[in-house]
C-alpha positions, 0 to 999 in steps of 0.5 A: 763617385766615392772612388773618385773622391778617394782618388782625389783625396789621395792625390791631395795628400800626396801633393801635401807630402811633397810640399812638406818634404820640399819645405823641409829640404829647403829649410835644411839647405838654408840651415846648412848654408848658415852653418857653413857661413858661421863656421867660415867666419869663425875660422877667419876670425880665429886666424886673423884675430888681433886685440889691437885691430881697429879701423885704422889698422884695416885702412893701413893694410888696405893702403899698404900697396899705395904706401909701397909705391910712394916709398919706392917712387920717392927713393928713386926720385931722390936722385932727381931732386938732388940733381935739380937742387945742384942744377938750379943753384949752379944756374943762379951762381953762373948768372951772378958771376957772368951777368951781375958781377961785372956790373957790380964792379963797374957801378958800385963803390969800393966799400959795397964791392967788398961787402958783396964779395965777402958776404956772397962768397961766405954764404955760398961756401956755407950753402955748399958745405952744409948741403954736401955734408947733409947728403953724404953724412949718415943720419945714424942707425942703431946697432942690430945686437942688443948688447949695452942698450938699456930700456929699448924697445923692438922695431916691429918692421926690422925686428931690431933694438929701437932706442929712444927717439929712434923711428923706422924710415919706410923709404930707407927701410932702416931705423934712424937715430933721432929721426926727423923726416926723410928729405927727398931733396937730400935723398937721405934721412934727417937724423941725429948726425946730419940734422944740424947740416940740414937746418944750416943748409935751409938757413943759409940757402934762405939767407942767400935767396933773400940777399939775391932778391933784395940786391937784385930788385932794381935790376929786376925792375929794369930787366922786366921793363926792358923785356916788356919794351922788347915785346912791344918793339917786336910787335911794331917791327912785325907790323912794319915788316908785313908791309915791306919786302924781306930786304927792307925788314929793319934789324932787331932792336935788342941783341941776343946778349941783351935779351939773355941778360934781361931774361937771366936777371928776371929768372934769378929774381923770381927763382930766389924770391920763390925759394926764399918764401917756401924754404924760409917757412920751412926754416922757421918751422924747424927753428920752432921745433929746435927751440922746443927740443923736438923733431917733426915726428916727436911733435905729433907724439908729444901733442897726443901725449899732452892731450892724454895727460891733460884729461887726467889732470897732469902736465906733460914735460918734454924730457929732451928739452933743456930750455929754449937757449940751451936747446939751441946750444945742444943742437948747434954743439956750442960748448963755449963762446968761441964755438959760435964763430968756429962752429956756427959762422964757419964750416965745421964738421963737429959731431953732435952731443951723444951717440943717439943711443942714450940721452944724458945731460949735455955738458953745455946745459947749465941746470937740470929741468923738470921731469917728464911728468908733473902733477 
């Protein structure tokens, strides 16, 4: 009996020792895994640590492949957009010359004929000139060597000098002087040297579309009514033809030329009205930016700076704004009164004020304005 008890107690002690040993091994394995995890986490943080890292930086890093795809698609589709602008504009001009101009010459008075010929051709010349200059003129790029540039920063993407008002375009993969935005309809950046061409194209294209919409309103109503009548007569003709033989089918009421004329007029009016609304809103937006002496990028930067200084009890002053009237004179390059005719109302390839590297007071500005910050 005693021997059995001793044997049982020995077996129980052995079993307890095995359990304790298993627990110790388990705890030791868990501690090793925790140590490896902390060590790996510490190594990762030491390799990737950046004091400026935050949630926005992480999201930008995660979306970098999407940004790359959008930039390359926009770069290649720019050629398609330019071809689309040229094709649509050419179609409108062809409709005006083939369909509307003969009708104007037959029905309008000589005074109205002279007005339409003069204004229409002037507007067309301004559109073609400014669009050609906007897509062929380089917006301007800073030099790669930091020779005579003072007070510039370094672009983090192209590692080159970055003067004031210069920003990096991810689509062109270059820094652009006084960059406003990258326009896919131009397949070019809008910057210091072609900003005026871009705005003038938008303005004269909007004016041309409004002119076509207003002048062709009565023609559009008549053409739309004629198309509706064509559809109704076509239904009646098909109903009659269903009860007759092939040789008894009546001929079409409208000829192919009449159908093409009416549909062309409707196409012209709808396209011009749509472009006038969309492009007119964009033109007004850029006009407000020019009035304030800002670009599209600077508007967001100045708004954040204005909010930051407002919390400190300070007022933000845009150092590149000389007043509403002087901002327009600087933007259009108007130095004397006759320039309103030769440089604004007529095609002019004159260069803007300055080189885009420094921003001295233009000669057309009458007085020096307040500094950047005012208490």
